[in-house]
Each structure stands twice: as structure tokens, then as C-alpha cells.
C-alpha positions, -999 to 999 in steps of 0.1 A, spaced: -322 271 -519 -345 292 -496 -332 318 -472 -354 333 -452 -337 364 -448 -347 371 -485 -382 359 -477 -410 389 -477 -424 397 -440 -459 381 -452 -443 348 -461 -422 349 -431 -450 355 -408 -470 323 -429 -441 301 -428 -435 310 -389 -474 302 -381 -468 265 -401 -439 262 -381 -451 269 -345 -477 239 -350 -447 215 -348 -428 233 -328 -428 239 -287 -411 245 -257 -421 220 -227 -413 228 -195 -407 198 -170 -395 215 -141 -398 253 -130 -357 250 -128 -357 256 -166 -375 285 -161 -342 304 -154 -332 293 -188 -362 293 -207 -388 310 -216 -422 291 -223 -436 313 -244 -404 316 -266 -406 308 -305 -382 283 -323 -377 302 -352 -367 290 -383 -335 308 -397 -332 291 -430 -339 255 -446 -334 241 -482 -300 220 -474 -295 183 -472 -283 172 -438 -270 197 -411 -245 193 -385 -217 208 -362 -229 245 -354 -205 265 -343 -206 304 -329 -174 323 -340 -174 349 -311 -149 373 -335 -178 385 -362 -208 372 -340 -221 344 -365 -229 310 -366 -211 284 -392 -224 248 -396 -218 215 -418 -242 202 -445 -227 168 -450 -239 154 -480 -231 187 -497 -197 187 -484 -199 225 -473 -201 248 -445 -224 273 -441 -222 310 -422 -252 326 -407 -254 360 -392 -282 374 -376 -302 401 -398 -282 385 -429 -287 359 -454 -269 323 -454 -240 322 -473 -213 296 -484 -177 293 -459 -162 266 -470 -162 239 -500 -148 208 -498 -154 206 -461 -150 170 -454 -117 162 -474 -84 177 -494 -94 187 -528 -75 160 -542 -91 131 -525 -112 107 -541 -141 103 -518 -165 75 -522 -196 81 -494 -226 97 -496 -214 119 -468 -182 135 -475 -185 168 -453 -175 180 -421 -198 169 -393 -185 182 -358 -169 218 -357 -149 235 -329 -124 257 -322 -89 248 -317 -72 266 -284 -50 284 -307 -83 295 -323 -86 281 -356 -111 258 -372 -109 223 -361 -134 197 -381 -142 164 -378 -140 150 -414 -157 124 -431 -144 121 -466 -107 120 -452 -118 99 -420 -99 122 -400 -96 153 -373 -83 178 -389 -73 216 -383 -79 246 -413 -45 262 -415 -65 294 -434 -75 322 -413 -115 319 -400 -122 351 -421 -102 341 -449 -112 302 -451 -96 279 -475 -98 237 -478 -64 235 -468 -59 213 -436 -38 197 -416 -46 161 -399 -46 157 -362 -54 125 -359 -65 98 -388 -54 62 -373 -55 41 -341 -23 20 -339 -19 24 -376 -54 16 -389 -79 44 -399 -102 60 -380 -143 54 -392 -153 87 -398 -149 112 -372 -184 129 -359 -186 154 -326 -153 163 -304 -146 189 -280 -116 204 -261 -111 202 -230 -93 234 -208 -60 219 -211 -59 211 -246 -70 174 -250 -93 169 -275 -119 142 -271 -140 126 -301 -162 103 -314 -157 77 -340 -192 62 -355 -193 49 -389 -218 75 -404 -194 88 -427 -185 54 -444 -206 45 -475 -220 13 -461 -215 19 -424 -209 -5 -399 -210 -31 -430 -183 -10 -453 -152 -33 -462 -129 -3 -459 -133 1 -421 -100 -15 -406 -111 -10 -371 -134 -34 -355 -151 -10 -330 -164 22 -330 -147 44 -302 -143 74 -281 -109 89 -283 -83 114 -263 -57 130 -285 -32 147 -267 -15 181 -276 14 159 -280 -3 135 -308 -6 111 -286 -43 90 -294 -56 73 -264 -87 51 -266 -111 56 -239 -141 30 -243 -151 10 -275 -182 0 -258 -207 16 -277 -221 6 -308 -226 43 -320 -206 68 -299 -225 102 -314 -229 136 -295 -197 147 -268 -195 174 -243 -177 181 -211 -186 194 -178 -176 232 -170 -151 218 -146 -136 192 -171 -143 164 -148 -170 146 -167 -175 135 -201 -206 131 -217 -214 110 -250 -246 103 -267 -253 66 -281 -270 73 -308 -278 31 -317 -313 24 -329 -313 -5 -299 -298 18 -270 -307 53 -270 -289 63 -241 -266 88 -230 -232 81 -212 -214 101 -180 -176 94 -178 -153 104 -148 -118 114 -157 -90 106 -141 -64 128 -134 -51 119 -165 -76 125 -188 -87 89 -190 -120 73 -183 -120 60 -147 -162 52 -139 -192 56 -161 -230 59 -158 -259 58 -174 -269 95 -177 -305 92 -190 -321 67 -215 -346 72 -243 -353 34 -249 -393 45 -255 -383 61 -289 -362 36 -304 -377 25 -333 -401 52 -342 -376 76 -364 -380 106 -344 -347 112 -339 -315 98 -321 -297 112 -293 -271 134 -309 -250 167 -305 -250 183 -272 -237 215 -257 -234 225 -218 -235 263 -210 -215 275 -179 -238 261 -153 -234 228 -162 -270 226 -178 -264 200 -206 -289 209 -242 -293 177 -258 -302 173 -293 -322 137 -296 -355 121 -301 -381 153 -312 -358 179 -307 -336 190 -278 -333 177 -242 -324 201 -214 -309 183 -183 -300 199 -153 -263 190 -138 -273 163 -120 -291 143 -146 -326 156 -143 -347 160 -175 -362 194 -168 -375 209 -205 -379 193 -239 -379 217 -272 -401 203 -298 -387 215 -333 -405 192 -353 -377 182 -372 -350 152 -367 -327 174 -348 -287 168 -350 -267 191 -330 -268 226 -312 -247 256 -304 -246 282 -277 -237 319 -285 -211 335 -265 -233 349 -237 -256 322 -239 -287 339 -248 -294 318 -281 -291 281 -288 -290 277 -324 -295 240 -340 -293 223 -369 -323 205 -374 -327 178 -406 -326 202 -434 -331 236 -412 -317 260 -390 -334 272 -362 -329 293 -332 -343 296 -298 -337 329 -277 -327 319 -239 -328 339 -207 -292 350 -195 
């Protein structure tokens, strides 16, 4: 594996020049200039992984962690330092016999108590790491692994509401044969809400491949990406007083990219002002709170997810076998 922090200055410059021909920032509406600098550089932080996902910023230590799903590992990166292994295995307990090419963790987030929560492909569950963040170990407790007695497919991405409810998506990407895997127990791919009490509610099963998920800053709207090859869309769900979906509408569509193998709607993050950074075809799409596309960040790679630093000055992106970042305006 090759880490850029170990390269010589000359090699870094050469690689940056090569990558700059593939990456760029396109401002579609001047509104985006309050967040993005059109001349900012999309930087390659590290490369040489398998398929990266689930970036998460850890404020206590000022570092990012991310999943390499096929490798069944989580890595750690801190600015100015090299990438180092953080946790392995990440997608299953050490006693589990895993029969999938993508056994690792996918989405990563922090529990309200500060512990690491993982969408685990290998164990097909939402799990919480028992060990502290500064001394990670593959010791987990299950938060949810079944719906009405039937095993989940392979939880993909998740987000916490301020009230402690956990919303997550459950497509079949972590199963060896995907949607046709004989080990599947559910006949749909759901979007769920897990209450702190352990009660699991199904919000919708209408999406064939629900993927990335995010909440508006006020907690009133839930956003879900559909990576269905025949239905590239982002949906918005209005939540009722009980935290369940009461209204839904199409937030944005990317049908013109279907079948072009340039990436699909995937992971996303919302900043404190309600602007949505959504990974999708060719990179990251930036939407304003009203659903208007105001900028595109072209990474030159299939882009799976993104994360913001605490001060929202850095957007960290998982892009196939690369890790990238771009500096933002405050």
C-alpha cells in the first residue's frame, strides 16, 4: 500500500499534477461560493486500498477513520501523518465465518455515548464497538440484526437523530450474490429507524437499493440515496412527531448517468446550514437546502462517501481505492 505522506515532495507534486487533470470543482450557482473556492485543489491523501467507504471525523484527536470493505479493516488518517490500521476485523466478530467478498464495515458513526457504531457486512448487523476510540478492539455488541425475526441484509449507512434514534439503510451489497443471495431472509431492502429502546421500525421498503442516508439539521427531514442502476435518485422523507416517514418526494434525480459506470448516488453529509454533500456519478454533488444543485466536485474516481471535519473546513472523501480531501470556506 502506498501512502502519500511517505512520498518525496517531487513525487507528490508529480502525482498532484496527474490527478489535477481528472479532478475539478464546477460552480453551478454563485450560492456555492460561500462554501467552495472554485480554485481549491482536490487533494489525494492516500491510495492503494480496495474499496473505501464510511469516512468519519473524530474530534477527540482530530483525525478521520474510514472502512476498506473488502479488506475487512478500518484505517486512521491524521493530517500530516501517514495512514495507519485502526481496527481489524471491522465487519464481524472474530468467531464469525464470513462468506462474502465484502466482509468489512461500511458506514461508521458515533453513538450518542461517544462509542463507535458500525454498519457490519460480515455479521449483517448494526453494531457498537465496546472498546474506547483511542484503544480500538474488535469487540462489539449488537444494536440490530433482524427485522421481525428475519436477518437484515447488510446494513450500509446510518445517521443518528438528536433524540437518539438511529436511521439506517439495508441493501444487499454485503451479501456474496447480492440481491439474489440464497442466504437472504428478507424479500425487500429497507430503510429503518432503531429507537434507543431497541424497537426497530421499517420506514420504507420501496427503494430497491437504498444507500446513503442523512438528516436535516433540524431533524425534520431524512434523505436517502438510491443506487439502483435503473433509478439513480435522492429521496427526501418528512418525519412525523414519532420519527416515522409521513411524506416523501423526489429530491433530485440523475437518470442520465444510469448505465454509464461513473458512480451512483451513495453516501452523503449535511452541514450545519443544511447544504447537502452527496456522492454520486463522477464525484460529489452539492445541493442547497431547497434541493437546487449548486456545484459539482469531480474526483476522477468512483466516489462512495464523504465526511466533514468539526469546523466544516475540510471535506474528506472515499473514492474507490483513493482517499481525498478538499478545503472548504468556513
